BADRENVEX-606297 format. One record per residue: residue number from 0; residue in one letter; x, y negated, z negated of N, C-alpha, C, CB in turn. Coordinates in Angstrom, 3 decimals. Atoms other than C-alpha are relative to their C-alpha. Glycine has a CB too. Layout:
<nodes>
<n:NUM res:A n.u:X n.v:Y n.w:Z ca.u:X ca.v:Y ca.w:Z c.u:X c.v:Y c.w:Z cb.u:X cb.v:Y cb.w:Z>
...
</nodes>
This chain:
<nodes>
<n:0 res:X n.u:-0.271 n.v:-0.850 n.w:1.138 ca.u:-4.421 ca.v:-11.278 ca.w:-3.329 c.u:-0.841 c.v:1.245 c.w:0.035 cb.u:-0.235 cb.v:-0.742 cb.w:-1.278>
<n:1 res:X n.u:0.880 n.v:-1.177 n.w:-0.070 ca.u:-7.397 ca.v:-8.999 ca.w:-2.832 c.u:0.516 c.v:1.011 c.w:1.039 cb.u:-1.451 cb.v:-0.432 cb.w:0.350>
<n:2 res:X n.u:-0.560 n.v:-0.862 n.w:-1.029 ca.u:-5.872 ca.v:-7.635 ca.w:0.390 c.u:1.233 c.v:0.716 c.w:-0.530 cb.u:0.346 cb.v:-0.811 cb.w:1.258>
<n:3 res:X n.u:-1.213 n.v:-0.596 n.w:0.579 ca.u:-2.602 ca.v:-7.024 ca.w:-1.450 c.u:-0.395 c.v:1.139 c.w:-0.939 cb.u:0.843 cb.v:-1.074 cb.w:-0.764>
<n:4 res:X n.u:0.451 n.v:-1.020 n.w:0.922 ca.u:-4.443 ca.v:-5.103 ca.w:-4.178 c.u:-0.598 c.v:1.213 c.w:0.700 cb.u:-1.001 cb.v:-0.582 cb.w:-0.939>
<n:5 res:X n.u:0.590 n.v:-1.081 n.w:-0.784 ca.u:-6.310 ca.v:-3.056 ca.w:-1.599 c.u:1.103 c.v:0.882 c.w:0.566 cb.u:-0.885 cb.v:-0.561 cb.w:1.138>
<n:6 res:X n.u:-1.117 n.v:-0.777 n.w:-0.535 ca.u:-3.033 ca.v:-2.035 ca.w:0.009 c.u:0.740 c.v:0.750 c.w:-1.081 cb.u:0.957 cb.v:-0.900 cb.w:0.736>
<n:7 res:X n.u:-0.676 n.v:-0.658 n.w:1.108 ca.u:-1.428 ca.v:-1.245 ca.w:-3.327 c.u:-0.778 c.v:1.198 c.w:-0.528 cb.u:0.233 cb.v:-0.984 cb.w:-1.115>
<n:8 res:X n.u:0.803 n.v:-1.116 n.w:0.498 ca.u:-4.316 ca.v:1.045 ca.w:-4.194 c.u:0.236 c.v:1.260 c.w:0.793 cb.u:-1.465 cb.v:-0.352 cb.w:0.031>
<n:9 res:X n.u:-0.267 n.v:-1.160 n.w:-0.850 ca.u:-3.349 ca.v:3.307 ca.w:-1.303 c.u:-1.285 c.v:0.557 c.w:0.637 cb.u:0.691 cb.v:1.094 cb.w:-0.816>
<n:10 res:X n.u:1.272 n.v:-0.525 n.w:-0.505 ca.u:-7.027 ca.v:3.779 ca.w:-0.416 c.u:-0.358 c.v:-0.522 c.w:1.398 cb.u:-1.110 cb.v:-0.349 cb.w:-0.965>
<n:11 res:X n.u:0.361 n.v:0.625 n.w:-1.268 ca.u:-7.016 ca.v:1.582 ca.w:2.703 c.u:1.204 c.v:-0.086 c.w:0.899 cb.u:-0.592 cb.v:-1.386 cb.w:-0.223>
<n:12 res:X n.u:-1.002 n.v:0.232 n.w:-1.015 ca.u:-5.099 ca.v:1.387 ca.w:5.952 c.u:0.068 c.v:-1.523 c.w:0.246 cb.u:-0.334 cb.v:0.794 cb.w:1.323>
<n:13 res:X n.u:-0.177 n.v:1.433 n.w:-0.288 ca.u:-3.744 ca.v:-1.990 ca.w:7.037 c.u:-1.095 c.v:-0.509 c.w:0.925 cb.u:1.381 cb.v:-0.259 cb.w:0.633>
<n:14 res:X n.u:1.084 n.v:0.437 n.w:-0.917 ca.u:-6.290 ca.v:-2.124 ca.w:9.864 c.u:-1.320 c.v:-0.167 c.w:-0.738 cb.u:-0.179 cb.v:1.013 cb.w:1.151>
<n:15 res:X n.u:1.232 n.v:0.135 n.w:0.785 ca.u:-9.116 ca.v:-1.598 ca.w:7.371 c.u:0.023 c.v:-1.250 c.w:-0.852 cb.u:-0.208 cb.v:1.221 cb.w:-0.883>
<n:16 res:X n.u:-0.130 n.v:1.203 n.w:0.821 ca.u:-7.820 ca.v:-4.332 ca.w:5.076 c.u:-0.138 c.v:-1.231 c.w:0.861 cb.u:1.341 cb.v:-0.018 cb.w:-0.742>
<n:17 res:X n.u:0.104 n.v:1.133 n.w:-0.928 ca.u:-7.450 ca.v:-6.658 ca.w:8.027 c.u:-1.461 c.v:-0.285 c.w:0.357 cb.u:0.813 cb.v:0.278 cb.w:1.281>
<n:18 res:X n.u:1.402 n.v:0.165 n.w:-0.359 ca.u:-11.038 ca.v:-6.039 ca.w:9.076 c.u:-0.820 c.v:-0.529 c.w:-1.165 cb.u:-0.575 cb.v:1.316 cb.w:0.480>
<n:19 res:X n.u:0.729 n.v:0.434 n.w:1.177 ca.u:-12.379 ca.v:-6.441 ca.w:5.549 c.u:0.354 c.v:-1.442 c.w:-0.405 cb.u:0.280 cb.v:0.948 cb.w:-1.152>
<n:20 res:X n.u:-0.448 n.v:1.370 n.w:0.317 ca.u:-10.416 ca.v:-9.712 ca.w:5.286 c.u:-0.474 c.v:-0.976 c.w:1.073 cb.u:1.546 cb.v:-0.057 cb.w:-0.126>
<n:21 res:X n.u:0.547 n.v:0.885 n.w:-0.995 ca.u:-12.147 ca.v:-11.074 ca.w:8.385 c.u:0.837 c.v:-0.158 c.w:1.252 cb.u:-0.208 cb.v:-1.300 cb.w:-0.593>
<n:22 res:X n.u:-0.846 n.v:0.089 n.w:-1.185 ca.u:-9.437 ca.v:-10.512 ca.w:10.976 c.u:-0.477 c.v:1.005 c.w:1.057 cb.u:1.487 cb.v:0.258 cb.w:-0.370>
<n:23 res:X n.u:0.377 n.v:-0.867 n.w:-1.113 ca.u:-10.377 ca.v:-9.135 ca.w:14.367 c.u:1.177 c.v:0.884 c.w:0.436 cb.u:-0.497 cb.v:-0.845 cb.w:1.186>
<n:24 res:X n.u:-1.196 n.v:-0.713 n.w:-0.422 ca.u:-6.816 ca.v:-8.082 ca.w:15.088 c.u:0.952 c.v:0.158 c.w:-1.211 cb.u:0.707 cb.v:-0.759 cb.w:1.180>
<n:25 res:X n.u:-0.881 n.v:-0.279 n.w:1.111 ca.u:-4.517 ca.v:-6.439 ca.w:12.562 c.u:1.313 c.v:-0.758 c.w:0.094 cb.u:0.266 cb.v:1.467 cb.w:-0.078>
<n:26 res:X n.u:-1.250 n.v:0.741 n.w:-0.176 ca.u:-1.508 ca.v:-8.241 ca.w:14.063 c.u:-0.140 c.v:-1.422 c.w:-0.576 cb.u:0.392 cb.v:-0.058 cb.w:1.507>
<n:27 res:X n.u:0.227 n.v:1.339 n.w:0.566 ca.u:-3.044 ca.v:-11.605 ca.w:13.070 c.u:0.010 c.v:0.059 c.w:-1.532 cb.u:-1.347 cb.v:-0.586 cb.w:0.507>
<n:28 res:X n.u:-0.019 n.v:-0.174 n.w:1.452 ca.u:-3.621 ca.v:-10.315 ca.w:9.536 c.u:1.412 c.v:0.208 c.w:-0.495 cb.u:-0.878 cb.v:1.176 cb.w:-0.417>
<n:29 res:X n.u:-1.382 n.v:-0.270 n.w:0.384 ca.u:-0.039 ca.v:-9.037 ca.w:9.348 c.u:0.820 c.v:-1.287 c.w:0.000 cb.u:0.630 cb.v:1.034 cb.w:0.948>
<n:30 res:X n.u:-0.711 n.v:1.293 n.w:-0.076 ca.u:1.295 ca.v:-12.461 ca.w:10.431 c.u:-0.368 c.v:-0.908 c.w:-1.144 cb.u:-0.297 cb.v:-0.702 cb.w:1.315>
<n:31 res:X n.u:0.458 n.v:0.863 n.w:1.098 ca.u:-0.834 ca.v:-14.311 ca.w:7.886 c.u:0.498 c.v:0.537 c.w:-1.345 cb.u:-1.549 cb.v:-0.101 cb.w:-0.004>
<n:32 res:X n.u:-0.447 n.v:-0.627 n.w:1.226 ca.u:0.064 ca.v:-11.837 ca.w:5.153 c.u:1.477 c.v:-0.317 c.w:-0.239 cb.u:-0.231 cb.v:1.520 cb.w:0.055>
<n:33 res:X n.u:-1.416 n.v:0.276 n.w:0.143 ca.u:3.778 ca.v:-12.265 ca.w:5.799 c.u:0.280 c.v:-1.467 c.w:-0.294 cb.u:0.728 cb.v:0.416 cb.w:1.242>
<n:34 res:X n.u:-0.163 n.v:1.437 n.w:0.234 ca.u:3.472 ca.v:-16.044 ca.w:5.921 c.u:-0.332 c.v:-0.354 c.w:-1.455 cb.u:-0.898 cb.v:-0.809 cb.w:0.965>
<n:35 res:X n.u:0.435 n.v:0.293 n.w:1.355 ca.u:1.676 ca.v:-16.053 ca.w:2.558 c.u:0.904 c.v:0.624 c.w:-1.060 cb.u:-1.409 cb.v:0.479 cb.w:-0.193>
<n:36 res:X n.u:-0.730 n.v:-0.742 n.w:1.024 ca.u:3.604 ca.v:-13.383 ca.w:0.648 c.u:1.511 c.v:0.070 c.w:0.246 cb.u:-0.550 cb.v:1.390 cb.w:-0.091>
<n:37 res:X n.u:-1.427 n.v:-0.072 n.w:-0.319 ca.u:6.952 ca.v:-13.421 ca.w:2.471 c.u:0.495 c.v:1.382 c.w:0.334 cb.u:0.786 cb.v:-0.522 cb.w:-1.128>
<n:38 res:X n.u:-0.367 n.v:-1.356 n.w:-0.411 ca.u:6.924 ca.v:-9.737 ca.w:3.344 c.u:-1.189 c.v:0.637 c.w:0.714 cb.u:0.441 cb.v:0.865 cb.w:-1.229>
<n:39 res:X n.u:1.042 n.v:-0.650 n.w:-0.776 ca.u:4.980 ca.v:-7.412 ca.w:5.625 c.u:-0.885 c.v:0.890 c.w:-0.863 cb.u:0.615 cb.v:0.813 cb.w:1.112>
<n:40 res:X n.u:0.881 n.v:-0.867 n.w:0.770 ca.u:1.941 ca.v:-5.512 ca.w:4.347 c.u:0.453 c.v:1.474 c.w:0.027 cb.u:-1.421 cb.v:-0.115 cb.w:0.535>
<n:41 res:X n.u:-0.500 n.v:-1.373 n.w:-0.061 ca.u:3.609 ca.v:-2.278 ca.w:5.478 c.u:0.945 c.v:0.338 c.w:-1.167 cb.u:0.718 cb.v:0.223 cb.w:1.324>
<n:42 res:X n.u:-0.915 n.v:-0.232 n.w:1.113 ca.u:6.144 ca.v:-2.724 ca.w:2.704 c.u:-0.749 c.v:0.445 c.w:-1.251 cb.u:0.805 cb.v:-1.261 cb.w:-0.295>
<n:43 res:X n.u:0.797 n.v:-0.451 n.w:1.136 ca.u:3.356 ca.v:-2.304 ca.w:0.147 c.u:-0.439 c.v:1.433 c.w:0.155 cb.u:-1.203 cb.v:-0.880 cb.w:-0.179>
<n:44 res:X n.u:0.373 n.v:-1.396 n.w:-0.261 ca.u:2.229 ca.v:0.914 ca.w:1.789 c.u:1.193 c.v:0.901 c.w:-0.333 cb.u:-0.449 cb.v:0.196 cb.w:1.496>
<n:45 res:X n.u:-1.177 n.v:-0.782 n.w:0.293 ca.u:5.815 ca.v:2.137 ca.w:1.471 c.u:0.202 c.v:0.108 c.w:-1.518 cb.u:1.232 cb.v:-0.620 cb.w:0.673>
<n:46 res:X n.u:-0.154 n.v:-0.019 n.w:1.445 ca.u:5.941 ca.v:1.199 ca.w:-2.200 c.u:-1.029 c.v:0.963 c.w:-0.623 cb.u:-0.159 cb.v:-1.434 cb.w:-0.582>
<n:47 res:X n.u:1.034 n.v:-0.924 n.w:0.535 ca.u:2.656 ca.v:3.043 ca.w:-2.814 c.u:0.414 c.v:1.445 c.w:0.257 cb.u:-1.399 cb.v:-0.283 cb.w:0.650>
<n:48 res:X n.u:-0.407 n.v:-1.374 n.w:-0.357 ca.u:3.955 ca.v:6.150 ca.w:-1.019 c.u:1.155 c.v:0.440 c.w:-0.898 cb.u:0.417 cb.v:0.088 cb.w:1.509>
<n:49 res:X n.u:-1.126 n.v:-0.314 n.w:0.874 ca.u:7.167 ca.v:6.061 ca.w:-3.055 c.u:-0.493 c.v:0.286 c.w:-1.399 cb.u:1.016 cb.v:-1.147 cb.w:-0.017>
<n:50 res:X n.u:0.543 n.v:-0.229 n.w:1.336 ca.u:5.230 ca.v:5.741 ca.w:-6.308 c.u:-0.762 c.v:1.308 c.w:-0.084 cb.u:-0.904 cb.v:-1.143 cb.w:-0.400>
<n:51 res:X n.u:0.744 n.v:-1.258 n.w:-0.028 ca.u:2.966 ca.v:8.613 ca.w:-5.328 c.u:0.941 c.v:1.174 c.w:0.004 cb.u:-0.916 cb.v:0.063 cb.w:1.213>
<n:52 res:X n.u:-0.991 n.v:-1.054 n.w:-0.066 ca.u:5.974 ca.v:10.763 ca.w:-4.468 c.u:0.671 c.v:0.188 c.w:-1.364 cb.u:1.045 cb.v:-0.316 cb.w:1.078>
<n:53 res:X n.u:-0.656 n.v:-0.094 n.w:1.337 ca.u:7.616 ca.v:9.956 ca.w:-7.818 c.u:-0.954 c.v:0.608 c.w:-1.001 cb.u:0.470 cb.v:-1.402 cb.w:-0.503>
<n:54 res:X n.u:0.979 n.v:-0.551 n.w:0.922 ca.u:4.406 ca.v:10.761 ca.w:-9.677 c.u:-0.106 c.v:1.521 c.w:0.160 cb.u:-1.368 cb.v:-0.657 cb.w:0.223>
<n:55 res:X n.u:0.026 n.v:-1.442 n.w:-0.236 ca.u:4.345 ca.v:14.196 ca.w:-8.056 c.u:1.204 c.v:0.678 c.w:-0.599 cb.u:-0.071 cb.v:0.297 cb.w:1.480>
<n:56 res:X n.u:-1.223 n.v:-0.563 n.w:0.555 ca.u:7.930 ca.v:14.805 ca.w:-9.114 c.u:-0.080 c.v:0.068 c.w:-1.521 cb.u:1.214 cb.v:-0.827 cb.w:0.432>
<n:57 res:X n.u:0.171 n.v:0.031 n.w:1.461 ca.u:7.133 ca.v:13.828 ca.w:-12.715 c.u:-0.931 c.v:1.152 c.w:-0.425 cb.u:-0.583 cb.v:-1.390 cb.w:-0.468>
<n:58 res:X n.u:0.942 n.v:-1.105 n.w:0.309 ca.u:4.190 ca.v:16.251 ca.w:-12.676 c.u:0.679 c.v:1.327 c.w:0.117 cb.u:-1.216 cb.v:-0.032 cb.w:0.927>
<n:59 res:X n.u:-0.726 n.v:-1.248 n.w:-0.181 ca.u:6.408 ca.v:19.012 ca.w:-11.334 c.u:0.959 c.v:0.258 c.w:-1.168 cb.u:0.770 cb.v:-0.025 cb.w:1.322>
<n:60 res:X n.u:-0.922 n.v:-0.143 n.w:1.131 ca.u:8.983 ca.v:18.362 ca.w:-14.078 c.u:-0.736 c.v:0.361 c.w:-1.289 cb.u:0.790 cb.v:-1.293 cb.w:-0.202>
<n:61 res:X n.u:0.813 n.v:-0.282 n.w:1.176 ca.u:6.265 ca.v:18.422 ca.w:-16.727 c.u:-0.441 c.v:1.469 c.w:0.005 cb.u:-1.230 cb.v:-0.939 cb.w:-0.047>
<n:62 res:X n.u:0.414 n.v:-1.377 n.w:-0.135 ca.u:5.075 ca.v:21.775 ca.w:-15.433 c.u:1.162 c.v:0.939 c.w:-0.323 cb.u:-0.531 cb.v:0.262 cb.w:1.411>
<n:63 res:X n.u:-1.180 n.v:-0.820 n.w:0.282 ca.u:8.594 ca.v:23.199 ca.w:-15.563 c.u:0.354 c.v:0.053 c.w:-1.462 cb.u:1.167 cb.v:-0.510 cb.w:0.764>
<n:64 res:X n.u:-0.387 n.v:0.066 n.w:1.401 ca.u:9.164 ca.v:22.103 ca.w:-19.113 c.u:-1.004 c.v:0.735 c.w:-0.890 cb.u:0.128 cb.v:-1.456 cb.w:-0.440>
<n:65 res:X n.u:1.004 n.v:-0.714 n.w:0.760 ca.u:5.952 ca.v:23.801 ca.w:-20.240 c.u:0.200 c.v:1.535 c.w:0.003 cb.u:-1.359 cb.v:-0.338 cb.w:0.549>
<n:66 res:X n.u:-0.201 n.v:-1.461 n.w:-0.136 ca.u:7.119 ca.v:27.262 ca.w:-19.143 c.u:1.226 c.v:0.464 c.w:-0.737 cb.u:0.116 cb.v:0.396 cb.w:1.465>
</nodes>
């Protein structure tokens, strides 16, 4: 769960989370993550990127409505 939260924060790369979780190889972390959660850790990075992109669009729209 902590690794999942680290990935969702967008502050860490998968290799960093793997290392902080005690894995020597990111591929082993990825396999364990998928076995536990049922999806790859990369999918969380994609969700974070999509959320970040949407937040930028909302900010742009807010700026437009102020003018």
